[in-house]
DRENPA-53578 format. One line per 8 residues: their letters; for each residue x negated, y, z of N, C-alpha, C, CB. Coordinates in nm, 3 decimals, padded with zeros to 5 digits. Glycine has a CB too. Example, Ala and Ser with C-alpha at 12.3 -4.5 7.8 and 13.67 -1.06 7.14 Angstrom:
2
as) -01.319,-00.569,00.780,-01.230,-00.450,00.780,-01.320,-00.330,00.780,-01.131,-00.447,00.905 ~ -01.285,-00.225,00.708,-01.367,-00.106,00.714,-01.290,00.003,00.787,-01.408,-00.060,00.572
// end
This chain:
236
xxxxxxxx) 00.437,-00.548,00.817,00.287,-00.384,00.840,00.335,-00.305,00.729,00.061,-00.425,00.799 ~ 00.408,-00.184,00.735,00.401,-00.068,00.696,00.286,00.011,00.653,00.449,-00.020,00.771 ~ 00.217,00.063,00.515,00.130,00.162,00.529,00.262,00.268,00.482,-00.028,00.148,00.432 ~ 00.306,00.284,00.426,00.435,00.421,00.378,00.463,00.464,00.448,00.561,00.415,00.321 ~ 00.544,00.577,00.501,00.675,00.598,00.600,00.774,00.636,00.537,00.667,00.694,00.707 ~ 00.853,00.544,00.522,00.965,00.593,00.437,01.071,00.682,00.465,01.025,00.501,00.402 ~ 01.035,00.715,00.569,01.119,00.898,00.576,01.083,00.948,00.558,01.164,00.982,00.653 ~ 00.958,00.983,00.463,00.907,01.079,00.355,00.917,01.035,00.220,00.769,01.113,00.374
xxxxxxxx) 00.971,00.963,00.184,01.032,00.949,00.023,01.148,00.994,00.000,01.049,00.818,-00.030 ~ 01.220,01.012,00.051,01.404,01.125,00.063,01.467,01.029,-00.063,01.398,01.380,-00.007 ~ 01.462,00.848,-00.041,01.536,00.775,-00.077,01.705,00.809,-00.064,01.488,00.675,-00.019 ~ 01.760,00.788,-00.178,01.884,00.793,-00.153,01.971,00.732,-00.225,01.914,00.893,-00.146 ~ 02.088,00.648,-00.180,02.189,00.600,-00.287,02.152,00.568,-00.415,02.282,00.690,-00.309 ~ 02.139,00.475,-00.517,02.126,00.475,-00.671,01.972,00.472,-00.744,02.200,00.609,-00.718 ~ 01.859,00.483,-00.628,01.740,00.539,-00.626,01.700,00.430,-00.683,01.676,00.589,-00.505 ~ 01.593,00.437,-00.792,01.517,00.295,-00.884,01.400,00.353,-00.776,01.479,00.292,-01.117
xxxxxxxx) 01.344,00.228,-00.769,01.187,00.278,-00.656,01.122,00.180,-00.747,01.171,00.233,-00.433 ~ 00.975,00.141,-00.743,00.873,00.075,-00.831,00.773,00.108,-00.713,00.840,00.142,-01.003 ~ 00.752,-00.047,-00.673,00.591,-00.068,-00.587,00.523,-00.195,-00.680,00.610,-00.133,-00.378 ~ 00.425,-00.083,-00.711,00.348,-00.130,-00.825,00.229,-00.149,-00.705,00.322,-00.013,-00.978 ~ 00.153,-00.336,-00.761,00.038,-00.371,-00.681,00.133,-00.366,-00.521,-00.114,-00.242,-00.705 ~ 00.231,-00.465,-00.548,00.334,-00.496,-00.434,00.228,-00.609,-00.340,00.509,-00.579,-00.507 ~ 00.169,-00.688,-00.421,00.155,-00.790,-00.314,00.192,-00.884,-00.242,00.143,-00.769,-00.262 ~ 00.250,-00.911,-00.138,00.284,-01.011,-00.057,00.464,-00.936,-00.096,00.194,-01.016,00.131
xxxxxxxx) 00.495,-00.803,-00.068,00.611,-00.747,-00.093,00.627,-00.710,00.049,00.721,-00.833,-00.164 ~ 00.569,-00.628,00.142,00.581,-00.517,00.238,00.676,-00.435,00.221,00.479,-00.445,00.248 ~ 00.613,-00.368,00.047,00.701,-00.244,00.081,00.821,-00.266,-00.014,00.621,-00.089,00.053 ~ 00.805,-00.394,-00.129,00.889,-00.381,-00.155,01.023,-00.430,-00.114,00.860,-00.387,-00.227 ~ 00.997,-00.499,00.013,01.086,-00.554,00.104,01.179,-00.403,00.170,00.984,-00.653,00.229 ~ 01.098,-00.337,00.229,01.155,-00.225,00.290,01.262,-00.175,00.184,01.044,-00.115,00.329 ~ 01.196,-00.140,00.072,01.250,-00.072,-00.047,01.421,-00.161,-00.047,01.126,-00.105,-00.210 ~ 01.445,-00.232,-00.072,01.530,-00.309,-00.081,01.631,-00.304,00.044,01.467,-00.423,-00.106
xxxxxxxx) 01.599,-00.275,00.153,01.650,-00.254,00.277,01.758,-00.136,00.261,01.534,-00.224,00.378 ~ 01.692,-00.034,00.187,01.723,00.089,00.169,01.882,00.023,00.103,01.600,00.190,00.070 ~ 01.964,00.153,00.125,02.099,00.135,00.051,02.159,00.159,-00.109,02.170,00.212,00.120 ~ 02.210,00.078,-00.212,02.247,00.071,-00.302,02.112,00.123,-00.371,02.370,00.124,-00.309 ~ 02.009,00.088,-00.340,01.856,00.122,-00.510,01.822,-00.015,-00.567,01.640,00.200,-00.447 ~ 01.791,00.038,-00.645,01.731,-00.058,-00.775,01.565,-00.062,-00.765,01.778,00.018,-00.945 ~ 01.545,-00.202,-00.727,01.385,-00.203,-00.714,01.318,-00.312,-00.804,01.339,-00.234,-00.556 ~ 01.190,-00.248,-00.828,01.085,-00.331,-00.882,00.954,-00.364,-00.776,01.034,-00.254,-01.014
xxxxxxxx) 00.939,-00.477,-00.788,00.832,-00.519,-00.761,00.713,-00.567,-00.790,00.851,-00.554,-00.727 ~ 00.584,-00.495,-00.867,00.471,-00.559,-00.985,00.377,-00.575,-00.905,00.417,-00.469,-01.119 ~ 00.317,-00.619,-00.997,00.139,-00.690,-00.909,00.111,-00.749,-01.030,00.134,-00.838,-00.744 ~ -00.012,-00.722,-01.031,-00.131,-00.754,-01.167,-00.126,-00.894,-01.160,-00.313,-00.696,-01.150 ~ -00.129,-00.958,-01.041,-00.139,-01.159,-01.031,-00.028,-01.208,-00.984,-00.258,-01.238,-00.916 ~ -00.001,-01.336,-01.052,00.152,-01.417,-01.011,00.144,-01.453,-00.873,00.188,-01.567,-01.098 ~ 00.041,-01.503,-00.799,00.079,-01.574,-00.732,00.132,-01.440,-00.558,-00.051,-01.704,-00.737 ~ 00.083,-01.331,-00.546,00.185,-01.269,-00.489,00.310,-01.236,-00.492,00.162,-01.208,-00.479
xxxxxxxx) 00.357,-01.246,-00.629,00.458,-01.245,-00.627,00.559,-01.386,-00.573,00.462,-01.198,-00.738 ~ 00.509,-01.468,-00.647,00.586,-01.599,-00.593,00.621,-01.563,-00.403,00.455,-01.768,-00.621 ~ 00.507,-01.481,-00.378,00.516,-01.450,-00.198,00.660,-01.378,-00.191,00.369,-01.320,-00.121 ~ 00.598,-01.216,-00.289,00.704,-01.152,-00.245,00.846,-01.232,-00.257,00.702,-01.027,-00.317 ~ 00.877,-01.327,-00.342,01.003,-01.406,-00.417,01.072,-01.477,-00.250,00.929,-01.564,-00.571 ~ 00.985,-01.543,-00.218,00.988,-01.615,-00.082,01.030,-01.511,-00.005,00.853,-01.681,-00.028 ~ 00.943,-01.427,00.030,01.027,-01.353,00.173,01.128,-01.233,00.103,00.891,-01.259,00.307 ~ 01.179,-01.207,-00.022,01.265,-01.184,-00.033,01.373,-01.304,00.000,01.252,-01.130,-00.131
xxxxxxxx) 01.361,-01.379,-00.043,01.497,-01.494,-00.018,01.519,-01.520,00.135,01.464,-01.664,-00.094 ~ 01.399,-01.510,00.209,01.426,-01.502,00.322,01.479,-01.405,00.433,01.356,-01.532,00.338 ~ 01.493,-01.246,00.362,01.586,-01.144,00.401,01.708,-01.204,00.336,01.548,-00.991,00.354 ~ 01.791,-01.204,00.234,01.860,-01.215,00.160,01.894,-01.332,00.266,01.823,-01.215,00.016 ~ 01.857,-01.437,00.332,01.942,-01.528,00.366,01.981,-01.479,00.518,01.879,-01.672,00.349 ~ 01.907,-01.339,00.562,01.963,-01.299,00.738,02.054,-01.177,00.675,01.805,-01.228,00.890 ~ 02.102,-01.180,00.547,02.164,-01.036,00.494,02.122,-00.903,00.554,02.313,-01.034,00.515 ~ 01.951,-00.900,00.513,01.914,-00.773,00.557,01.874,-00.720,00.460,01.828,-00.762,00.652
xxxxxxxx) 01.935,-00.710,00.308,01.914,-00.684,00.217,02.021,-00.511,00.156,01.928,-00.827,00.160 ~ 02.002,-00.459,00.097,02.105,-00.372,00.052,02.067,-00.302,-00.088,02.131,-00.267,00.163 ~ 02.018,-00.356,-00.126,01.931,-00.323,-00.264,02.113,-00.365,-00.338,01.735,-00.466,-00.316 ~ 02.061,-00.281,-00.451,02.169,-00.307,-00.546,02.113,-00.427,-00.681,02.215,-00.142,-00.611 ~ 01.949,-00.408,-00.720,01.859,-00.480,-00.741,01.777,-00.521,-00.718,01.838,-00.475,-00.778 ~ 01.700,-00.620,-00.759,01.522,-00.656,-00.747,01.509,-00.703,-00.830,01.448,-00.739,-00.650 ~ 01.396,-00.701,-00.938,01.285,-00.752,-00.962,01.201,-00.794,-00.967,01.262,-00.750,-00.971 ~ 01.107,-00.887,-01.018,00.995,-00.877,-01.008,00.905,-00.906,-01.128,00.974,-00.938,-00.914
xxxxxxxx) 00.762,-00.857,-01.141,00.654,-00.904,-01.270,00.573,-00.853,-01.301,00.683,-00.917,-01.382 ~ 00.486,-00.884,-01.330,00.360,-00.889,-01.343,00.309,-00.756,-01.434,00.328,-01.028,-01.400 ~ 00.208,-00.690,-01.440,00.163,-00.548,-01.478,00.053,-00.482,-01.419,00.260,-00.462,-01.459 ~ 00.027,-00.449,-01.552,-00.143,-00.350,-01.518,-00.088,-00.240,-01.471,-00.264,-00.295,-01.665 ~ -00.158,-00.122,-01.386,-00.114,-00.006,-01.353,-00.131,00.055,-01.466,-00.168,00.052,-01.246 ~ -00.249,00.027,-01.545,-00.320,00.161,-01.642,-00.269,00.124,-01.767,-00.507,00.175,-01.654 ~ -00.157,00.034,-01.748,-00.037,00.021,-01.895,00.070,00.010,-01.826,-00.041,-00.119,-02.015 ~ 00.161,00.051,-01.798,00.281,00.045,-01.750,00.378,00.045,-01.806,00.299,00.107,-01.689
xxxxxxxx) 00.489,-00.062,-01.826,00.574,-00.068,-01.944,00.712,00.000,-01.915,00.593,-00.217,-01.988 ~ 00.701,00.119,-01.837,00.860,00.144,-01.899,00.838,00.291,-01.976,01.004,00.159,-01.754 ~ 00.949,00.356,-01.957,00.969,00.478,-02.005,00.907,00.620,-01.951,01.093,00.483,-02.001 ~ 00.883,00.743,-01.969,00.887,00.777,-01.904,00.964,00.870,-01.815,00.830,00.771,-01.928 ~ 00.940,00.933,-01.691,00.992,00.945,-01.615,01.128,00.896,-01.550,00.975,01.018,-01.630 ~ 01.080,00.740,-01.521,01.198,00.641,-01.503,01.212,00.583,-01.334,01.167,00.501,-01.616 ~ 01.135,00.629,-01.234,01.139,00.626,-01.094,01.150,00.737,-01.018,01.044,00.571,-01.053 ~ 01.246,00.718,-00.933,01.285,00.873,-00.826,01.191,00.798,-00.737,01.486,00.922,-00.746
xxxxxxxx) 01.141,00.695,-00.697,01.060,00.681,-00.579,00.939,00.585,-00.636,01.150,00.616,-00.445 ~ 00.796,00.564,-00.622,00.651,00.507,-00.695,00.598,00.508,-00.583,00.561,00.593,-00.816 ~ 00.571,00.365,-00.534,00.436,00.343,-00.434,00.343,00.272,-00.493,00.459,00.269,-00.300 ~ 00.259,00.351,-00.483,00.089,00.300,-00.519,00.042,00.302,-00.357,-00.030,00.440,-00.644 ~ 00.040,00.126,-00.308,-00.032,00.114,-00.191,-00.132,00.003,-00.157,00.056,00.113,-00.102 ~ -00.278,00.069,-00.185,-00.422,00.010,-00.164,-00.407,-00.103,-00.304,-00.448,-00.077,00.024 ~ -00.416,00.013,-00.406,-00.437,-00.017,-00.523,-00.585,00.033,-00.617,-00.318,00.028,-00.571 ~ -00.547,00.132,-00.627,-00.658,00.272,-00.673,-00.836,00.200,-00.640,-00.618,00.459,-00.524
xxxxxxxx) -00.848,00.185,-00.531,-00.977,00.161,-00.512,-01.012,-00.026,-00.575,-01.001,00.197,-00.332 ~ -00.883,-00.063,-00.605,-00.930,-00.198,-00.732,-01.009,-00.170,-00.857,-00.795,-00.263,-00.806 ~ -00.939,-00.047,-00.900,-00.906,-00.005,-01.056,-01.022,00.035,-01.097,-00.799,00.109,-01.085 ~ -01.107,00.002,-01.223,-01.212,00.056,-01.250,-01.185,00.202,-01.338,-01.291,-00.050,-01.315 ~ -01.048,00.184,-01.407,-00.996,00.328,-01.526,-00.891,00.373,-01.407,-00.891,00.276,-01.734 ~ -00.935,00.408,-01.271,-00.852,00.480,-01.174,-00.752,00.630,-01.262,-00.979,00.539,-01.041 ~ -00.835,00.691,-01.356,-00.761,00.830,-01.416,-00.715,00.771,-01.460,-00.799,00.944,-01.489 ~ -00.658,00.641,-01.562,-00.585,00.636,-01.608,-00.450,00.565,-01.552,-00.637,00.610,-01.690
xxxxxxxx) -00.490,00.468,-01.456,-00.363,00.448,-01.367,-00.280,00.547,-01.290,-00.396,00.370,-01.276 ~ -00.366,00.689,-01.266,-00.288,00.805,-01.203,-00.215,00.864,-01.287,-00.361,00.903,-01.145 ~ -00.283,00.887,-01.445,-00.172,00.900,-01.513,-00.074,00.816,-01.517,-00.196,00.918,-01.612 ~ -00.021,00.689,-01.556,00.081,00.637,-01.553,00.147,00.657,-01.422,00.063,00.520,-01.591 ~ 00.049,00.642,-01.325,00.178,00.670,-01.219,00.278,00.806,-01.222,00.112,00.676,-01.071 ~ 00.205,00.903,-01.237,00.248,01.013,-01.266,00.396,01.055,-01.390,00.121,01.059,-01.299 ~ 00.322,00.979,-01.532,00.433,00.968,-01.612,00.586,00.909,-01.547,00.382,00.879,-01.721 ~ 00.547,00.795,-01.472,00.679,00.740,-01.496,00.784,00.762,-01.388,00.665,00.599,-01.517
xxxxxxxx) 00.679,00.907,-01.266,00.814,00.972,-01.174,00.862,01.030,-01.270,00.798,01.079,-01.043 ~ 01.006,01.061,-01.183,01.067,01.159,-01.228,01.066,01.288,-01.201,01.152,01.135,-01.223 ~ 01.082,01.433,-01.225,01.053,01.527,-01.204,01.135,01.578,-01.104,01.040,01.580,-01.299 ~ 01.040,01.579,-00.989,01.163,01.635,-00.857,01.123,01.518,-00.780,01.371,01.645,-00.896 ~ 01.105,01.423,-00.864,01.107,01.304,-00.679,00.936,01.262,-00.680,01.246,01.076,-00.693 ~ 00.953,01.160,-00.596,00.843,01.136,-00.484,00.678,01.031,-00.553,00.948,01.029,-00.340 ~ 00.583,01.004,-00.526,00.501,00.981,-00.606,00.401,00.925,-00.454,00.462,01.117,-00.721 ~ 00.406,00.838,-00.409,00.309,00.805,-00.260,00.220,00.754,-00.293,00.353,00.718,-00.144
xxxxxxxx) 00.058,00.729,-00.280,-00.015,00.655,-00.265,-00.133,00.637,-00.170,-00.032,00.652,-00.352 ~ -00.114,00.503,-00.099,-00.254,00.455,-00.063,-00.374,00.412,-00.040,-00.266,00.445,-00.054 ~ -00.492,00.464,00.003,-00.594,00.390,-00.023,-00.676,00.402,00.111,-00.663,00.433,-00.152 ~ -00.829,00.315,00.088,-00.873,00.270,00.231,-00.918,00.433,00.291,-01.025,00.133,00.225 ~ -00.958,00.441,00.419,-01.024,00.587,00.433,-01.187,00.559,00.419,-00.983,00.666,00.599 ~ -01.187,00.701,00.433,-01.365,00.691,00.333,-01.434,00.627,00.465,-01.474,00.897,00.267 ~ -01.464,00.710,00.591,-01.548,00.596,00.660,-01.539,00.508,00.732,-01.615,00.617,00.708 ~ -01.426,00.435,00.776,-01.385,00.282,00.785,-01.424,00.225,00.660,-01.224,00.255,00.810
xxxxxxxx) -01.389,00.289,00.567,-01.457,00.123,00.410,-01.554,00.176,00.404,-01.388,00.086,00.209 ~ -01.654,00.265,00.488,-01.832,00.307,00.447,-01.866,00.184,00.508,-01.929,00.470,00.527 ~ -01.823,00.176,00.625,-01.889,00.083,00.748,-01.819,-00.054,00.702,-01.842,00.136,00.932 ~ -01.729,-00.106,00.617,-01.741,-00.192,00.608,-01.836,-00.236,00.439,-01.614,-00.225,00.649 ~ -01.834,-00.126,00.418,-01.946,-00.169,00.237,-02.067,-00.162,00.312,-01.956,-00.022,00.059 ~ -02.111,-00.143,00.443,-02.262,-00.129,00.483,-02.285,-00.229,00.573,-02.304,00.007,00.547 ~ -02.188,-00.355,00.570,-02.226,-00.455,00.668,-02.159,-00.574,00.570,-02.158,-00.432,00.842 ~ -02.129,-00.566,00.428,-02.128,-00.659,00.366,-02.058,-00.643,00.223,-02.083,-00.744,00.447
xxxxxxxx) -02.207,-00.697,00.159,-02.173,-00.701,00.020,-02.082,-00.750,-00.063,-02.240,-00.733,-00.023 ~ -02.047,-00.853,-00.008,-01.933,-00.973,-00.041,-01.797,-00.905,-00.009,-01.952,-01.125,00.064 ~ -01.762,-00.801,00.046,-01.676,-00.711,00.061,-01.626,-00.673,00.021,-01.678,-00.656,00.084 ~ -01.702,-00.640,-00.127,-01.708,-00.543,-00.228,-01.679,-00.561,-00.350,-01.806,-00.500,-00.234 ~ -01.787,-00.739,-00.365,-01.824,-00.785,-00.476,-01.723,-00.892,-00.474,-01.970,-00.818,-00.490 ~ -01.682,-00.908,-00.441,-01.559,-01.030,-00.449,-01.449,-01.015,-00.600,-01.440,-01.003,-00.283 ~ -01.408,-01.100,-00.604,-01.320,-01.056,-00.716,-01.210,-00.970,-00.719,-01.273,-01.149,-00.762 ~ -01.162,-00.835,-00.790,-01.069,-00.785,-00.731,-01.087,-00.737,-00.665,-01.005,-00.825,-00.701
xxxxxxxx) -01.216,-00.693,-00.641,-01.251,-00.637,-00.518,-01.232,-00.487,-00.469,-01.374,-00.663,-00.511 ~ -01.314,-00.400,-00.436,-01.320,-00.247,-00.392,-01.414,-00.218,-00.486,-01.364,-00.204,-00.233 ~ -01.357,-00.122,-00.615,-01.490,-00.069,-00.666,-01.514,00.120,-00.661,-01.495,-00.131,-00.835 ~ -01.445,00.186,-00.549,-01.530,00.258,-00.491,-01.501,00.300,-00.391,-01.567,00.334,-00.544 ~ -01.511,00.435,-00.341,-01.467,00.470,-00.185,-01.429,00.567,-00.208,-01.556,00.479,-00.066 ~ -01.290,00.633,-00.161,-01.239,00.776,-00.155,-01.273,00.847,-00.057,-01.112,00.788,-00.153 ~ -01.302,00.953,-00.095,-01.246,01.113,00.004,-01.164,01.150,-00.042,-01.322,01.245,00.021 ~ -01.068,01.251,00.074,-00.927,01.273,00.057,-00.912,01.384,-00.077,-00.861,01.334,00.209
xxxxxxxx) -01.031,01.461,-00.012,-00.982,01.607,-00.117,-00.981,01.578,-00.248,-01.084,01.743,-00.116 ~ -01.142,01.510,-00.300,-01.161,01.491,-00.456,-01.010,01.405,-00.518,-01.325,01.384,-00.485 ~ -00.985,01.282,-00.411,-00.827,01.230,-00.467,-00.723,01.309,-00.421,-00.782,01.082,-00.419 ~ -00.716,01.400,-00.321,-00.586,01.488,-00.410,-00.587,01.514,-00.531,-00.561,01.616,-00.375 ~ -00.676,01.597,-00.543,-00.773,01.662,-00.636,-00.712,01.616,-00.790,-00.944,01.603,-00.602 ~ -00.791,01.468,-00.755,-00.747,01.382,-00.896,-00.617,01.418,-00.902,-00.760,01.208,-00.897 ~ -00.562,01.385,-00.856,-00.400,01.264,-00.843,-00.278,01.444,-00.891,-00.353,01.155,-00.553 ~ -00.374,01.557,-00.853,-00.319,01.709,-00.847,-00.281,01.739,-00.971,-00.420,01.819,-00.802
xxxxxxxx) -00.403,01.698,-01.050,-00.475,01.736,-01.208,-00.371,01.653,-01.310,-00.673,01.663,-01.231 ~ -00.242,01.559,-01.238,-00.217,01.484,-01.323,-00.054,01.568,-01.323,-00.250,01.316,-01.288 ~ -00.096,01.645,-01.245,00.094,01.755,-01.252,00.209,01.679,-01.161,00.194,01.755,-01.464 ~ 00.143,01.711,-01.059,00.260,01.662,-00.907,00.187,01.731,-00.842,00.285,01.489,-00.830 ~ 00.239,01.777,-00.721,00.227,01.886,-00.606,00.234,01.803,-00.489,00.345,02.005,-00.604 ~ 00.069,01.822,-00.463,00.051,01.796,-00.292,00.116,01.754,-00.222,00.037,01.877,-00.218 ~ 00.223,01.716,-00.143,00.281,01.732,00.037,00.244,01.736,00.154,00.341,01.660,00.081 ~ 00.187,01.595,00.147,00.131,01.617,00.277,00.010,01.492,00.309,00.262,01.615,00.389
xxxxxxxx) -00.001,01.410,00.385,-00.064,01.271,00.472,-00.088,01.205,00.574,-00.136,01.253,00.470 ~ -00.091,01.137,00.591,-00.123,01.057,00.736,-00.245,00.980,00.681,00.014,00.939,00.805 ~ -00.253,00.933,00.810,-00.346,00.765,00.856,-00.227,00.699,00.883,-00.473,00.752,01.019 ~ -00.300,00.557,00.888,-00.240,00.429,00.913,-00.281,00.275,00.982,-00.211,00.410,00.806 ~ -00.286,00.247,01.056,-00.326,00.137,01.102,-00.492,00.128,01.155,-00.291,00.049,00.995 ~ -00.501,00.175,01.268,-00.616,00.237,01.347,-00.664,00.083,01.388,-00.570,00.362,01.490 ~ -00.595,00.042,01.429,-00.631,-00.154,01.465,-00.675,-00.235,01.422,-00.562,-00.239,01.476 ~ -00.586,-00.205,01.316,-00.678,-00.271,01.166,-00.855,-00.267,01.138,-00.621,-00.172,01.025
xxxxxxxx) -00.906,-00.184,01.122,-01.028,-00.113,01.141,-01.136,-00.194,01.189,-01.010,-00.006,01.228 ~ -01.117,-00.223,01.292,-01.217,-00.313,01.448,-01.212,-00.414,01.310,-01.113,-00.385,01.673 ~ -01.111,-00.544,01.311,-01.108,-00.660,01.289,-01.152,-00.664,01.132,-00.977,-00.715,01.332 ~ -01.146,-00.534,01.040,-01.231,-00.567,00.932,-01.400,-00.550,00.921,-01.175,-00.494,00.836 ~ -01.421,-00.463,01.042,-01.574,-00.468,01.035,-01.591,-00.610,01.137,-01.660,-00.302,01.102 ~ -01.569,-00.654,01.152,-01.561,-00.802,01.255,-01.571,-00.876,01.145,-01.411,-00.848,01.362 ~ -01.521,-00.894,01.069,-01.521,-00.979,00.946,-01.645,-00.974,00.814,-01.384,-00.942,00.886 ~ -01.650,-00.835,00.831,-01.770,-00.748,00.764,-01.896,-00.830,00.810,-01.780,-00.573,00.822
xxxxxxxx) -01.929,-00.831,00.975,-02.022,-00.880,01.019,-02.093,-00.970,01.006,-02.010,-00.885,01.080 ~ -01.958,-01.083,01.093,-02.017,-01.235,01.035,-01.980,-01.282,00.898,-01.963,-01.355,01.126 ~ -01.961,-01.249,00.822,-01.960,-01.225,00.652,-01.767,-01.236,00.624,-02.079,-01.397,00.544 ~ -01.700,-01.172,00.550,-01.594,-01.183,00.516,-01.520,-01.291,00.490,-01.594,-01.129,00.449 ~ -01.586,-01.418,00.446,-01.560,-01.538,00.388,-01.513,-01.616,00.473,-01.655,-01.593,00.330 ~ -01.592,-01.642,00.615,-01.617,-01.701,00.712,-01.464,-01.763,00.778,-01.702,-01.605,00.792 ~ -01.404,-01.870,00.854,-01.307,-01.901,00.882,-01.342,-01.933,01.035,-01.254,-01.993,00.791 ~ -01.472,-01.973,01.042,-01.487,-02.014,01.229,-01.544,-01.907,01.288,-01.595,-02.153,01.279
xxxxxxxx) -01.537,-01.785,01.289,-01.586,-01.658,01.403,-01.483,-01.681,01.517,-01.571,-01.473,01.337 ~ -01.516,-01.706,01.643,-01.392,-01.672,01.728,-01.391,-01.520,01.747,-01.393,-01.748,01.875 ~ -01.475,-01.458,01.760,-01.375,-01.276,01.753,-01.280,-01.254,01.684,-01.444,-01.148,01.698 ~ -01.316,-01.300,01.550,-01.243,-01.255,01.434,-01.127,-01.384,01.409,-01.358,-01.228,01.298 ~ -01.109,-01.422,01.434,-00.996,-01.532,01.493,-00.878,-01.470,01.572,-01.067,-01.641,01.600 ~ -00.960,-01.429,01.736,-00.870,-01.401,01.816,-00.815,-01.268,01.751,-00.921,-01.398,01.958 ~ -00.935,-01.186,01.730,-00.831,-01.053,01.680,-00.728,-01.044,01.583,-00.900,-00.953,01.630 ~ -00.774,-01.160,01.496,-00.622,-01.195,01.396,-00.479,-01.228,01.471,-00.646,-01.346,01.297
xxxxxxxx) -00.543,-01.333,01.534,-00.404,-01.363,01.647,-00.322,-01.237,01.692,-00.460,-01.431,01.802 ~ -00.420,-01.144,01.759,-00.363,-01.021,01.802,-00.288,-00.937,01.747,-00.432,-00.961,01.829 ~ -00.331,-00.944,01.619,-00.260,-00.858,01.494,-00.146,-00.877,01.416,-00.335,-00.850,01.399 ~ -00.111,-01.071,01.446,00.008,-01.114,01.384,00.087,-01.107,01.489,00.009,-01.243,01.317 ~ 00.040,-01.130,01.607,00.128,-01.087,01.786,00.190,-01.020,01.774,00.071,-01.030,01.913 ~ 00.115,-00.891,01.677,00.148,-00.729,01.697,00.242,-00.715,01.553,-00.021,-00.606,01.700 ~ 00.261,-00.806,01.461,00.288,-00.796,01.333,00.522,-00.808,01.371,00.171,-00.966,01.225 ~ 00.420,-00.966,01.463,00.585,-01.032,01.517,00.652,-00.969,01.636,00.577,-01.198,01.570
xxxxxxxx) 00.560,-00.889,01.697,00.654,-00.867,01.866,00.707,-00.746,01.912,00.567,-00.892,01.997 ~ 00.584,-00.653,01.753,00.585,-00.519,01.786,00.632,-00.436,01.916,00.646,-00.480,01.698 ~ 00.515,-00.482,01.942,00.510,-00.454,02.119,00.476,-00.301,02.140,00.371,-00.556,02.209 ~ 00.525,-00.203,02.218,00.513,-00.070,02.223,00.335,-00.034,02.234,00.608,-00.019,02.356 ~ 00.296,-00.112,02.351,00.166,-00.034,02.364,00.057,-00.064,02.241,00.098,-00.074,02.511 ~ 00.067,-00.170,02.130,-00.043,-00.138,02.019,-00.004,-00.060,01.930,-00.093,-00.244,01.947 ~ 00.195,-00.019,01.953,00.234,00.091,01.914,00.138,00.176,01.909,00.324,00.129,01.976 ~ 00.182,00.267,02.032,00.112,00.360,02.073,-00.053,00.354,02.081,00.167,00.381,02.183
xxxxxxxx) -00.111,00.282,02.087,-00.248,00.287,02.062,-00.261,00.332,01.858,-00.319,00.105,02.122 ~ -00.198,00.273,01.790,-00.188,00.262,01.682,-00.211,00.372,01.631,-00.097,00.215,01.653 ~ -00.079,00.481,01.694,-00.062,00.621,01.687,-00.162,00.693,01.733,00.043,00.661,01.747 ~ -00.229,00.649,01.840,-00.290,00.767,01.924,-00.415,00.774,01.846,-00.313,00.741,02.098 ~ -00.460,00.672,01.746,-00.591,00.653,01.707,-00.594,00.641,01.553,-00.650,00.531,01.777 ~ -00.470,00.692,01.499,-00.459,00.751,01.343,-00.525,00.766,01.277,-00.426,00.841,01.314 ~ -00.511,00.913,01.350,-00.573,01.056,01.340,-00.770,01.020,01.314,-00.525,01.159,01.526 ~ -00.785,00.965,01.403,-00.981,00.901,01.409,-00.968,00.823,01.343,-01.073,00.832,01.541
xxxxxxxx) -00.961,00.685,01.343,-00.960,00.574,01.302,-00.875,00.497,01.215,-00.968,00.532,01.381 ~ -00.771,00.540,01.192,-00.664,00.504,01.087,-00.736,00.433,00.953,-00.580,00.649,01.041 ~ -00.721,00.329,00.936,-00.782,00.277,00.789,-00.744,00.296,00.698,-00.792,00.171,00.759 ~ -00.633,00.307,00.634,-00.591,00.353,00.541,-00.541,00.540,00.534,-00.495,00.252,00.525 ~ -00.562,00.582,00.436,-00.538,00.720,00.385,-00.371,00.732,00.293,-00.685,00.754,00.273 ~ -00.292,00.797,00.348,-00.149,00.774,00.273,-00.141,00.947,00.257,00.005,00.677,00.384 ~ -00.089,00.943,00.139,-00.107,01.053,00.062,00.046,01.074,-00.005,-00.233,01.029,-00.047 ~ 00.137,01.152,-00.026,00.264,01.237,-00.039,00.255,01.325,-00.186,00.275,01.348,00.103
xxxx) 00.343,01.361,-00.284,00.386,01.376,-00.384,00.448,01.396,-00.480,00.381,01.360,-00.390 ~ 00.470,01.574,-00.474,00.595,01.543,-00.540,00.602,01.593,-00.735,00.717,01.637,-00.435 ~ 00.633,01.516,-00.812,00.680,01.602,-00.942,00.695,01.697,-00.986,00.748,01.600,-00.974 ~ 00.685,01.816,-01.000,00.753,01.913,-01.088,00.855,01.894,-01.182,00.673,01.963,-01.152
// end
């Protein structure tokens, strides 16, 4: 389930790509499928990197990876261990909402992006996220939970102020928003809710089978109820 549109990243053979806050590796794997790329998947936690490694091994067995290299490492987005202007593409998907010092994180993301190259950031969209917060305190009070809700224009201004140029945006994952509303309504840590479990089964089916009907519905509703806001920037 990709949040970032890779067609908008202008990836070229030999590009160095960082997926910071990679989680289970969905964007790292996609980056590794691009021709001759040099990829880094990074996360604050160790366990997500183990899962990413397992998924990379699966795709490697399918001969599905085209990158030159891929490295995985634990790191802190507010203190990245890279030189200035190190990466052709920097991906930061669903991370900033977890970071108390998001200004420092944004500064680091821009610092390591090469001039003329692409930084892409995604965060939960304001109004679907606002509903989740209203329905459940546990949703945002959990360990490493969400510490803020972003509005589009102020976030663009905050990132642009770190010296990048805004290129455009879109929304993603409209069919996932009701799932999180349901989870928050019954309690995000519950595992015995039939409506939540049935909705989850549908999402897994969508992820595995890629049916046209859900893809159509998702695209149709994304401008209205897409759960994620995706922003694209270029460093001058």
